[in-house]
C-alpha positions as CSV (number, residue, x, y, z in Angstrom):
1,M,-0.1,0.1,-0.4
2,S,1.5,3.5,-0.7
3,S,1.8,6.6,1.5
4,H,-1.3,8.6,0.1
5,Q,-3.5,5.4,0.4
6,K,-2.9,5.2,4.1
7,V,-4.7,8.1,4.7
8,F,-8.1,6.6,4.1
9,A,-7.1,4.0,6.4
10,G,-6.1,6.0,9.7
11,P,-3.4,9.4,10.6
12,L,-0.7,9.2,9.7
13,S,2.1,8.6,12.1
14,P,4.2,12.1,12.5
15,K,7.4,9.8,11.4
16,E,5.4,8.6,8.4
17,L,4.4,12.5,7.4
18,R,8.2,13.2,8.0
19,E,9.4,10.2,4.8
20,I,6.7,11.5,2.4
21,V,7.4,15.2,2.7
22,K,11.1,14.3,2.5
23,K,10.4,12.0,-0.3
24,H,8.0,14.1,-2.4
25,L,8.6,17.3,-1.2
26,P,12.3,17.3,-1.0
27,A,12.5,21.2,-1.2
28,W,9.5,21.8,1.3
29,F,11.1,19.9,3.3
30,K,14.3,21.4,3.3
31,A,12.4,25.2,4.1
32,C,10.4,23.6,7.0
33,H,14.4,22.8,8.2
34,D,15.4,26.5,7.9
35,D,15.2,29.2,10.1
36,S,13.3,31.2,8.7
37,D,9.5,31.6,10.8
38,A,7.0,31.1,7.7
39,I,6.7,29.4,4.5
40,V,5.3,31.4,1.4
41,L,3.3,29.5,-1.2
42,H,1.8,30.3,-4.6
43,E,-2.0,28.2,-4.8
44,A,-0.5,27.1,-8.2
45,A,2.2,25.0,-6.3
46,F,-0.1,21.8,-5.9
47,G,-2.9,20.7,-8.7
48,T,-6.2,19.5,-7.7
49,S,-5.8,15.6,-8.3
50,G,-6.2,13.3,-4.9
51,T,-2.3,12.8,-4.9
52,E,-1.6,16.2,-5.3
53,L,-4.1,17.7,-2.6
54,F,-2.8,14.8,-0.1
55,L,0.6,16.3,-0.9
56,F,-0.7,19.3,-0.2
57,A,-2.2,18.7,3.2
58,C,1.1,17.0,4.3
59,A,3.2,19.8,3.2
60,I,1.2,22.4,4.7
61,K,0.6,19.9,8.6
62,Y,4.4,18.9,8.2
63,A,5.1,23.0,7.9
64,T,3.1,23.8,11.4
65,Q,4.5,20.6,13.0
66,N,7.6,22.4,12.5
67,G,6.9,25.8,13.8
68,K,6.5,27.2,10.5
69,T,3.4,29.8,9.6
70,V,2.4,28.8,6.1
71,H,0.8,31.5,3.9
72,I,-0.6,30.8,0.6
73,A,-0.2,33.8,-2.2
74,R,-2.5,33.7,-5.2
75,G,-2.0,34.5,-9.0
76,R,-3.0,37.7,-9.6
77,S,-1.6,41.0,-8.6
78,T,-2.6,42.8,-5.7
79,K,-0.7,45.9,-6.1
80,A,-4.1,48.0,-6.8
81,E,-6.0,46.8,-3.7
82,F,-3.5,46.4,-1.6
83,P,0.2,48.9,-1.9
84,E,3.1,47.4,-0.4
85,P,3.9,48.6,2.6
86,I,7.1,50.6,3.3
87,A,10.0,48.4,5.0
88,E,11.6,50.1,7.9
89,N,13.6,46.9,8.6
90,S,15.7,44.8,6.2
91,F,14.1,41.0,5.7
92,V,15.4,37.7,4.3
93,V,13.2,35.9,1.3
94,K,14.5,32.5,0.5
95,V,13.6,29.9,-2.3
96,F,13.2,26.8,-2.0
97,R,11.3,24.9,-5.3
98,E,10.7,21.6,-6.1
99,A,12.1,20.2,-9.9
100,A,9.2,19.5,-11.7
101,P,9.5,16.4,-13.6
102,I,9.3,16.8,-17.3
103,S,5.9,14.3,-17.8
104,S,4.6,16.5,-15.0
105,R,4.3,19.6,-17.5
106,S,0.8,20.4,-18.6
107,S,-0.8,19.5,-21.5
108,R,-1.4,23.5,-22.3
109,N,2.4,23.7,-22.4
110,R,3.0,20.8,-24.2
111,A,0.5,22.1,-26.2
112,R,2.7,25.5,-26.7
113,T,5.5,23.9,-27.9
114,A,4.0,21.8,-29.9
115,T,2.2,25.0,-31.7
116,R,5.8,26.1,-31.7
117,S,7.5,23.7,-33.4
118,K,4.9,23.7,-35.9
119,Q,5.1,27.1,-36.7
120,G,9.2,27.0,-37.0
121,R,8.8,24.8,-39.7
122,Q,6.2,26.5,-41.8
123,K,8.0,27.9,-45.0
124,P,6.8,31.7,-45.6
């Protein structure tokens, strides 16, 4: 039985949660063990499949168990709604990204690539 199927059988132990995050979300795992107080996650970082939602829940649960505050950022600009405050103190931003496997490219991106390839082959 795979780790993500166990969720339906009962709760995950802290050790199981750690192993899932370490194996499937290594950048998140690293961010959770950094000395920062919070992690910002873009809403598009995870999809809507059952597996992706399971990993999303594991990521948030693991981060909070490690004392992190998790912020979810949305896709559209909010500068008009909420102007940026003037920072009186300097702060540090660190970026941790998961490496996306080639097979996980979206069908929309594959379609764009195919269209560009076809356009490049056309004769004027």
